[in-house]
C-alpha positions as CSV (number, residue, x, y, z in Angstrom):
1,X,-6.9,59.2,-11.2
2,X,-4.7,56.6,-9.9
3,X,-4.7,53.1,-10.1
4,X,-6.7,51.6,-6.9
5,X,-4.9,50.3,-4.6
6,X,-5.3,45.8,-4.3
7,X,-4.4,44.3,-0.2
8,X,-3.5,40.8,0.0
9,X,-2.0,38.6,1.7
10,X,0.1,35.2,1.2
11,X,-2.4,33.2,3.7
12,X,-4.8,33.9,6.4
13,X,-4.3,36.0,10.0
14,X,-1.4,37.9,8.3
15,X,-2.2,41.4,9.4
16,X,-3.8,42.5,5.7
17,X,-6.5,44.4,7.6
18,X,-4.5,46.2,9.7
19,X,-1.8,47.1,6.9
20,X,-5.2,48.4,5.1
21,X,-6.5,50.0,8.1
22,X,-3.2,52.7,8.0
23,X,-2.7,52.5,4.2
24,X,-6.1,54.4,4.5
25,X,-5.3,56.6,7.4
26,X,-1.9,57.8,5.6
27,X,-4.1,57.9,1.9
28,X,-6.6,60.3,3.4
29,X,-4.0,62.4,5.0
30,X,-2.7,62.9,0.9
31,X,-5.8,62.8,-0.9
32,X,-8.6,63.4,1.1
33,X,-11.3,61.6,0.0
34,X,-10.4,57.9,-0.2
35,X,-12.9,55.2,-1.5
36,X,-12.9,51.5,0.7
37,X,-13.8,48.6,-0.8
38,X,-14.1,44.9,-0.2
39,X,-15.4,43.0,-3.5
40,X,-15.6,39.2,-1.8
41,X,-16.8,38.9,1.9
42,X,-17.2,35.8,4.0
43,X,-17.4,37.1,7.4
44,X,-20.4,39.4,7.8
45,X,-22.7,41.5,9.6
46,X,-25.8,43.3,9.6
47,X,-25.9,47.4,9.6
48,X,-29.0,48.9,10.5
49,X,-29.3,52.1,7.9
50,X,-32.6,53.2,9.5
51,X,-36.6,52.8,7.8
52,X,-36.4,49.5,8.2
53,X,-33.9,48.6,5.8
54,X,-30.6,46.3,6.9
55,X,-27.6,45.3,4.3
56,X,-25.0,42.6,4.8
57,X,-21.5,43.6,4.8
58,X,-18.3,42.3,5.3
59,X,-17.2,42.8,8.7
60,X,-14.2,45.3,7.8
61,X,-16.1,47.4,6.0
62,X,-18.2,48.2,9.1
63,X,-14.9,49.0,10.6
64,X,-13.3,51.5,7.6
65,X,-17.1,53.1,7.0
66,X,-17.5,53.9,10.8
67,X,-13.9,54.7,11.8
68,X,-12.8,57.3,9.3
69,X,-15.9,58.3,8.6
70,X,-16.2,57.5,4.7
71,X,-19.9,59.4,4.7
72,X,-19.8,59.4,0.8
73,X,-19.4,55.8,0.5
74,X,-22.3,53.7,0.5
75,X,-22.8,50.5,2.3
76,X,-24.0,47.9,-0.3
77,X,-20.7,49.0,-3.3
78,X,-18.2,48.9,-0.2
79,X,-19.4,45.5,0.2
80,X,-20.8,44.1,-3.3
81,X,-20.9,40.5,-3.0
82,X,-21.0,38.3,0.2
83,X,-19.9,34.6,0.4
84,X,-22.1,32.8,3.0
85,X,-22.6,28.9,3.8
86,X,-23.9,27.4,0.8
87,X,-23.0,29.8,-1.9
88,X,-20.7,27.9,-3.6
89,X,-22.7,25.2,-3.9
90,X,-25.5,28.1,-5.6
91,X,-22.9,28.9,-7.8
92,X,-21.8,24.9,-9.2
93,X,-25.7,24.9,-9.2
94,X,-25.5,27.5,-11.7
95,X,-28.1,29.7,-9.2
96,X,-25.2,32.2,-9.3
97,X,-24.0,33.4,-12.2
98,X,-20.3,34.7,-13.2
99,X,-21.4,37.7,-15.4
100,X,-23.5,39.0,-12.2
101,X,-20.9,38.7,-10.2
102,X,-18.4,40.6,-12.0
103,X,-21.2,43.2,-13.0
104,X,-21.9,43.6,-9.1
105,X,-18.6,44.4,-8.4
106,X,-17.8,46.7,-11.3
107,X,-20.7,48.9,-11.1
108,X,-19.6,49.2,-7.3
109,X,-16.2,50.1,-8.3
110,X,-17.3,52.4,-10.6
111,X,-19.2,54.6,-8.3
112,X,-16.9,54.5,-5.9
113,X,-14.1,55.6,-7.6
114,X,-15.9,58.4,-8.8
115,X,-16.7,59.8,-5.6
116,X,-12.6,59.7,-4.2
117,X,-9.9,60.7,-5.0
118,X,-8.2,57.3,-4.8
119,X,-9.5,53.8,-3.9
120,X,-8.3,51.2,-2.0
121,X,-9.9,46.9,-2.3
122,X,-9.0,44.8,0.5
123,X,-8.4,41.0,-0.6
124,X,-9.9,38.0,1.4
125,X,-7.4,35.4,2.6
126,X,-4.4,34.5,-0.1
127,X,-4.5,35.2,-3.4
128,X,-6.1,32.3,-4.9
129,X,-9.1,32.0,-2.3
130,X,-12.5,32.6,-3.8
131,X,-11.5,30.7,-7.4
132,X,-13.9,28.1,-6.9
133,X,-16.6,30.4,-7.7
134,X,-14.6,32.5,-10.2
135,X,-13.7,35.6,-8.0
136,X,-10.0,34.7,-6.7
137,X,-8.5,37.7,-5.4
138,X,-6.0,37.9,-8.4
139,X,-9.0,37.9,-11.2
140,X,-10.8,40.8,-8.7
141,X,-7.8,42.7,-9.2
142,X,-7.5,42.2,-12.6
143,X,-11.5,43.0,-12.9
144,X,-11.1,46.7,-11.4
145,X,-8.1,47.5,-12.8
146,X,-5.8,47.1,-9.6
147,X,-2.4,47.2,-8.7
148,X,-1.7,44.5,-5.7
149,X,0.8,45.1,-2.8
150,X,1.4,41.8,-1.0
151,X,1.4,41.3,3.0
152,X,3.7,38.5,4.7
153,X,4.3,37.7,7.9
154,X,8.1,38.9,8.7
155,X,11.4,36.4,7.8
156,X,13.4,35.8,4.8
157,X,13.4,32.2,3.4
158,X,9.9,31.4,4.1
159,X,8.1,34.9,3.7
160,X,9.7,34.9,0.5
161,X,8.5,31.5,-0.7
162,X,5.0,32.7,0.3
163,X,5.2,35.7,-1.5
164,X,6.5,33.9,-4.7
165,X,3.8,31.3,-4.3
166,X,1.2,34.1,-4.6
167,X,3.4,36.7,-7.1
168,X,2.5,33.5,-9.8
169,X,-0.9,33.5,-9.4
170,X,-0.7,37.3,-10.1
171,X,1.0,37.4,-13.2
172,X,-0.9,34.3,-14.9
173,X,-3.8,37.0,-14.2
174,X,-1.5,39.6,-15.5
175,X,-2.0,41.6,-12.7
176,X,0.7,44.2,-11.5
177,X,2.7,43.4,-8.0
178,X,2.9,47.3,-6.7
179,X,5.2,46.6,-3.9
180,X,5.5,43.9,-0.5
181,X,5.0,44.4,2.9
182,X,6.8,42.4,5.6
183,X,4.3,42.1,8.8
184,X,5.0,41.1,12.5
185,X,9.1,40.7,12.1
186,X,11.1,40.6,14.9
187,X,12.2,43.5,16.3
188,X,16.0,43.4,16.3
189,X,15.6,41.8,13.0
190,X,13.8,44.5,10.9
191,X,17.3,46.1,9.5
192,X,18.3,42.7,8.5
193,X,15.4,41.8,7.0
194,X,14.5,45.1,5.5
195,X,18.3,45.1,3.6
196,X,17.9,41.1,2.4
197,X,14.4,40.5,1.3
198,X,14.4,44.1,-0.1
199,X,17.4,43.4,-2.1
200,X,15.5,40.0,-3.3
201,X,11.9,41.3,-4.5
202,X,14.1,44.8,-6.1
203,X,16.8,42.3,-8.2
204,X,14.3,39.5,-8.8
205,X,11.0,41.3,-8.8
206,X,11.2,44.6,-9.8
207,X,9.4,46.1,-7.0
208,X,9.5,47.6,-3.8
209,X,9.8,46.4,-0.1
210,X,7.1,49.4,0.6
211,X,7.1,48.2,4.5
212,X,8.8,45.8,7.4
213,X,6.5,46.3,10.8
214,X,7.8,44.9,13.3
215,X,5.8,43.0,15.9
216,X,3.9,44.6,18.1
217,X,2.4,42.0,20.4
218,X,-0.8,44.3,22.0
219,X,-2.2,44.1,19.0
220,X,-2.6,40.4,19.2
221,X,-4.6,40.4,22.1
222,X,-8.2,40.3,22.0
223,X,-10.7,41.7,24.6
224,X,-12.9,40.4,27.6
225,X,-15.6,40.7,25.3
226,X,-14.1,39.1,22.5
227,X,-13.4,36.3,24.3
228,X,-17.3,36.9,25.5
229,X,-18.5,35.7,22.3
230,X,-16.0,33.0,21.8
231,X,-16.7,31.2,24.8
232,X,-20.7,32.1,24.2
233,X,-19.9,32.9,27.9
234,X,-21.2,36.2,30.4
235,X,-19.4,38.6,32.4
236,X,-20.9,38.5,35.8
237,X,-19.0,40.8,37.4
238,X,-16.5,43.0,36.1
239,X,-18.4,43.9,32.9
240,X,-16.7,47.8,33.0
241,X,-13.3,45.5,32.1
242,X,-14.9,44.6,29.0
243,X,-12.5,46.3,27.0
244,X,-9.2,45.1,28.2
245,X,-7.5,43.0,26.4
246,X,-5.4,39.7,27.0
247,X,-2.9,37.3,25.2
248,X,-2.4,33.9,25.0
249,X,0.5,34.6,26.4
250,X,-1.3,35.4,29.4
251,X,-3.7,32.6,29.5
252,X,-3.3,30.0,32.8
253,X,-5.4,27.0,33.2
254,X,-5.7,26.7,37.1
255,X,-5.5,23.0,38.3
256,X,-3.8,23.4,41.4
257,X,-4.4,23.6,44.7
258,X,-5.5,27.0,46.0
259,X,-2.0,27.5,48.4
260,X,-0.1,27.2,44.8
261,X,-2.0,29.6,43.0
262,X,-2.1,32.2,45.2
263,X,1.6,32.0,45.8
264,X,2.0,32.1,41.7
265,X,-0.3,35.1,41.3
266,X,1.5,37.0,44.3
267,X,5.2,36.7,43.2
268,X,3.9,37.3,39.0
269,X,2.1,40.7,40.9
270,X,5.0,41.3,43.0
271,X,7.1,41.1,40.4
272,X,5.4,43.3,37.7
273,X,5.5,40.0,35.1
274,X,2.3,38.4,34.6
275,X,0.1,41.9,34.9
276,X,-3.2,40.9,33.0
277,X,-2.9,36.7,33.6
278,X,-6.4,35.0,32.2
279,X,-6.8,32.4,34.7
280,X,-8.9,29.6,33.6
281,X,-10.6,26.7,36.1
282,X,-13.6,24.6,36.8
283,X,-16.5,26.7,38.2
284,X,-16.7,24.4,41.1
285,X,-13.6,25.2,42.1
286,X,-14.8,28.1,45.0
287,X,-11.9,27.8,46.7
288,X,-10.1,29.3,43.6
289,X,-12.7,31.8,42.7
290,X,-12.4,32.7,46.9
291,X,-8.6,33.0,46.4
292,X,-9.0,35.2,43.3
293,X,-11.4,37.7,44.8
294,X,-9.2,38.1,48.1
295,X,-6.2,38.9,45.6
296,X,-8.0,41.1,43.3
297,X,-9.1,43.0,46.5
298,X,-5.7,43.5,48.3
299,X,-4.4,44.5,45.0
300,X,-7.3,46.9,44.5
301,X,-6.7,48.2,47.8
302,X,-3.4,48.7,47.5
303,X,-3.8,50.8,43.9
304,X,-6.7,52.9,45.7
305,X,-4.5,53.6,48.6
306,X,-1.5,55.1,46.4
307,X,-4.3,57.0,44.4
308,X,-3.2,55.4,41.1
309,X,-6.8,53.5,40.4
310,X,-9.0,55.3,37.9
311,X,-12.4,53.9,38.7
312,X,-13.7,55.0,35.5
313,X,-11.5,54.6,33.3
314,X,-10.0,50.8,34.9
315,X,-6.8,49.6,35.8
316,X,-3.5,52.0,34.0
317,X,-1.8,49.6,32.0
318,X,1.0,49.2,34.3
319,X,-1.5,47.8,37.0
320,X,-2.0,44.5,37.5
321,X,-5.6,42.7,37.2
322,X,-6.3,39.2,36.2
323,X,-9.4,38.0,34.9
324,X,-10.7,34.5,35.7
325,X,-13.0,32.5,33.9
326,X,-15.2,29.8,35.1
327,X,-16.2,27.1,32.6
328,X,-18.8,24.4,33.4
329,X,-19.8,21.1,31.0
330,X,-17.1,18.7,32.6
331,X,-17.6,17.6,35.3
332,X,-20.8,16.0,37.5
333,X,-23.9,17.3,39.0
334,X,-23.2,20.1,37.0
335,X,-27.3,20.4,36.1
336,X,-27.8,21.1,39.7
337,X,-24.8,23.0,40.0
338,X,-23.5,25.1,37.1
339,X,-23.3,28.5,38.8
340,X,-21.1,30.1,41.7
341,X,-22.6,30.4,44.7
342,X,-25.0,33.5,45.0
343,X,-23.0,35.1,47.8
344,X,-19.7,34.4,45.7
345,X,-21.4,36.3,42.8
346,X,-22.1,39.0,45.3
347,X,-18.7,39.9,46.2
348,X,-17.5,39.3,42.9
349,X,-20.1,42.2,42.1
350,X,-19.0,44.1,45.2
351,X,-15.5,44.2,44.2
352,X,-16.3,44.6,40.3
353,X,-13.7,41.7,39.2
354,X,-13.5,40.9,35.8
355,X,-15.5,37.0,36.1
356,X,-16.5,35.5,32.9
357,X,-19.0,31.9,33.4
358,X,-19.4,29.4,30.7
359,X,-20.8,26.2,29.7
360,X,-18.0,25.0,28.0
361,X,-15.4,22.2,29.6
362,X,-12.0,24.2,30.8
363,X,-10.1,22.3,28.4
364,X,-12.6,23.4,26.1
365,X,-12.1,26.5,26.7
366,X,-8.2,26.8,26.7
367,X,-8.0,25.6,23.6
368,X,-10.4,28.3,22.2
369,X,-8.6,30.8,23.7
370,X,-5.4,29.4,23.0
371,X,-5.8,29.1,19.3
372,X,-7.9,32.7,19.1
373,X,-6.8,35.1,16.4
374,X,-7.9,38.5,17.2
375,X,-9.3,40.6,14.9
376,X,-9.8,44.2,14.3
377,X,-13.4,45.7,14.9
378,X,-15.1,48.5,15.5
379,X,-15.9,47.9,18.8
380,X,-12.3,48.1,19.9
381,X,-11.2,51.6,18.8
382,X,-8.4,51.7,21.3
383,X,-6.9,48.8,19.8
384,X,-7.3,50.2,16.1
385,X,-5.9,53.4,16.6
386,X,-2.8,51.5,18.5
387,X,-2.5,49.9,15.3
388,X,-2.7,52.0,13.0
389,X,0.0,54.2,14.2
390,X,2.3,51.8,14.6
391,X,2.0,50.8,11.2
392,X,1.8,54.0,9.2
393,X,4.8,54.7,10.2
394,X,6.4,52.0,8.7
395,X,5.1,52.4,5.6
396,X,6.9,53.9,2.6
397,X,3.7,56.1,1.1
398,X,5.9,57.8,-1.2
399,X,7.3,54.5,-2.6
400,X,3.7,53.3,-2.6
401,X,2.5,56.0,-4.7
402,X,5.5,56.3,-6.8
403,X,3.9,55.5,-10.6
404,X,0.5,55.1,-9.6
């Protein structure tokens, strides 16, 4: 049986889960049944398994099991150890033992491997994460007998520096580095990075560069549904557009007069530049809300007349569809006026315009959105499918599996 593959990263938010998705997809085509386990998880969800039974699992485990239909695996085995708040204190106080943790992981791993042609493990954060409870990624990889694939964000010098720090810890634990994947590389530098970094990791470490993945900005965009959760808000209209994606580059905090706002919006729409602007303003800006609704209606009417609008699927990728976030919490009289006027909400609903209401102040909401890193989840199958299609073709599976 091939040795397990453990996917680790040099730091947070480098695309480890996305690489795991592509690897699992490619391995399914070659092995049929593929096992998946996230030995140590942090952010978890509760899965209802029926008959009054529920289990807590890492959110990435839910994504992998449901998207790839891994029916031969049990949720509990796929996510054996969850580290919620206060877990570290409990470990230090002796309420959780190292032996118990390791036994849980190894037993789950044995059951998964026995029913799978090959097993993929996903780590958490950089290689050293989990060290305080004796379950760093390096220690877990050694525990389950896996080879590690390190994922880093693209470039040459900085990427290699991060890889080197993590490689040293793997070496210290006696874990074999199987190869390296560079992610989010500027498209015009892919060939250069593949050449230079590929030569360095082969000559110095004796490992292959398994893939160089060009950056695809769409994959980093959050859906309105993601932002709804982030801002603890509510879509008061345009709920059918909850699955549309908006990036941080689309973010526009509206503080100007409505005429300038409309002029800029119209220019973006006419030039086909800003196709998915995300406007953020204070909920007392009825003038901005009215201006946005008027522009939205005009654009939709024009699209309807051309026959390009799909009222079921929503606007096509190339059409303009700006969304508006109305914020509260930072003005006077908001206790009495904390929602748009009823007739404006009725207009918004009639137009089906995506408008979100949140109690978070405007500046705070803008900062939260700009710093938010969208994660893959089962509710966004379109982005998951796009990620797999983009990543899988840039990974060398023959080189990965050679010697396993």
